[in-house]
C-alpha positions as CSV (number, residue, x, y, z in Angstrom):
1,M,1.6,10.7,-9.0
2,L,2.3,7.0,-9.7
3,D,0.6,5.5,-12.7
4,T,1.9,2.2,-14.0
5,P,0.0,-0.4,-16.0
6,S,-1.2,-2.1,-12.8
7,I,-0.7,0.4,-9.9
8,T,-2.3,3.8,-9.8
9,Q,-1.8,6.2,-6.9
10,V,-5.0,7.7,-5.6
11,N,-5.1,11.4,-4.5
12,T,-6.1,11.7,-0.8
13,S,-7.3,14.4,1.5
14,R,-4.3,13.9,3.8
15,P,-0.6,14.6,3.0
16,D,0.4,11.7,5.3
17,L,-1.8,9.1,3.5
18,Y,-0.6,7.2,0.4
19,A,-3.3,5.2,-1.4
20,F,-2.9,2.9,-4.4
21,R,-5.3,1.0,-6.6
22,I,-3.9,-2.3,-7.7
23,T,-5.3,-4.0,-10.8
24,R,-4.3,-6.7,-13.1
25,M,-0.9,-8.5,-12.8
26,V,1.7,-6.6,-10.9
27,T,5.1,-6.6,-12.7
28,Q,8.6,-6.1,-11.2
29,E,8.6,-2.6,-12.9
30,D,5.3,-1.7,-11.2
31,M,6.5,-2.9,-7.8
32,E,9.8,-1.0,-8.2
33,A,8.1,2.2,-9.1
34,M,5.7,2.0,-6.1
35,A,8.6,1.1,-3.8
36,A,10.7,4.0,-5.1
37,L,7.8,6.4,-4.5
38,M,7.3,5.1,-0.9
39,N,11.0,5.2,-0.1
40,D,11.0,8.9,-1.1
41,A,7.9,9.4,1.0
42,F,9.5,7.8,4.0
43,D,12.5,10.0,3.7
44,A,10.4,13.2,3.2
45,H,8.1,12.7,6.3
46,E,9.3,13.2,9.8
47,D,6.4,11.3,11.2
48,K,4.9,8.0,10.1
49,V,2.5,7.7,7.2
50,D,-0.6,5.7,6.5
51,L,-0.8,3.3,3.5
52,L,-4.0,2.2,1.8
53,M,-3.9,-0.6,-0.8
54,I,-7.1,-1.2,-2.8
55,F,-7.0,-4.5,-4.7
56,D,-9.4,-4.1,-7.6
57,R,-9.5,-6.9,-10.2
58,Y,-6.1,-8.0,-9.0
59,D,-4.5,-10.9,-10.9
60,G,-1.5,-11.5,-8.7
61,A,2.2,-10.6,-9.1
62,E,4.6,-11.9,-11.7
63,S,7.2,-14.2,-10.3
64,G,10.0,-12.3,-8.5
65,A,8.2,-8.9,-8.7
66,T,8.6,-8.3,-5.0
67,W,12.3,-9.2,-4.8
68,S,13.9,-6.1,-6.3
69,W,16.3,-4.1,-4.1
70,E,13.9,-1.1,-4.1
71,A,11.0,-3.2,-3.0
72,L,13.0,-4.9,-0.3
73,K,14.3,-1.6,1.0
74,S,10.7,-0.2,1.0
75,R,9.5,-3.2,3.1
76,F,12.1,-2.8,5.7
77,K,11.6,1.0,5.9
78,S,7.8,0.5,6.2
79,I,8.3,-1.2,9.6
80,T,9.4,2.1,11.2
81,N,7.7,4.5,8.8
82,V,4.1,3.2,8.4
83,R,1.6,3.9,11.2
84,R,-1.4,2.2,9.6
85,Y,-1.5,-0.3,6.7
86,V,-5.1,-0.6,5.5
87,V,-6.1,-3.1,2.7
88,V,-9.3,-3.4,0.7
89,G,-10.1,-6.6,-1.2
90,A,-7.0,-8.5,-0.3
91,P,-6.7,-12.0,-1.6
92,D,-7.8,-14.5,1.1
93,S,-4.3,-15.7,2.0
94,A,-3.0,-12.1,2.1
95,E,-5.8,-11.0,4.4
96,Q,-4.9,-13.5,7.0
97,L,-1.2,-12.7,6.8
98,I,-1.9,-8.9,7.1
99,E,-4.0,-9.4,10.2
100,A,-1.4,-11.7,11.8
101,M,1.5,-9.4,11.0
102,G,-0.4,-6.5,12.4
103,K,-0.1,-8.3,15.8
104,V,3.7,-8.8,15.6
105,I,5.1,-5.7,14.0
106,P,4.7,-2.0,15.1
107,V,2.3,-1.2,12.3
108,E,-1.5,-1.2,12.7
109,A,-2.7,-3.5,10.0
110,E,-6.3,-3.9,9.0
111,T,-8.4,-5.3,6.2
112,H,-11.8,-4.2,4.9
113,D,-14.3,-5.7,2.4
114,T,-15.3,-2.3,1.0
115,E,-13.4,0.8,-0.1
116,I,-15.7,3.1,1.7
117,A,-15.1,1.3,5.0
118,A,-11.4,1.7,4.6
119,W,-11.6,5.5,3.8
120,R,-13.9,6.0,6.8
121,S,-11.5,4.0,9.0
122,L,-8.6,6.3,7.9
123,N,-10.8,9.4,8.4
124,A,-10.0,10.4,4.9
125,E,-11.3,10.5,1.3
126,A,-10.2,10.2,-2.2
127,V,-9.7,13.5,-4.0
128,A,-10.3,14.0,-7.7
129,A,-7.1,14.6,-9.6
């Protein structure tokens, strides 16, 4: 289970669903840790996975946090390994980008205002650790 200062993995009721709660400022180390976990997940699953990102008191990302090799590799792998990309509480600019990208890449992308709506959409639930 991933647990960095700003990204915490959430247990789910499905083995093919990866959920993360993102709080505070995301650092390059946080991003690399999540990307490494997801790269391993992509390699471990024969089929595609679903990804849930919950932005909760998110303060942005430090400059350059998303440009590490591990993070870039994870982004490219996600195009062919993610079935659904569901986001809760995305910053306004990110919400529009997510919905637009969902129309161009082979990933179902959707945004929700509430966490419960996202869990219902994924037909899943969080599981206590």
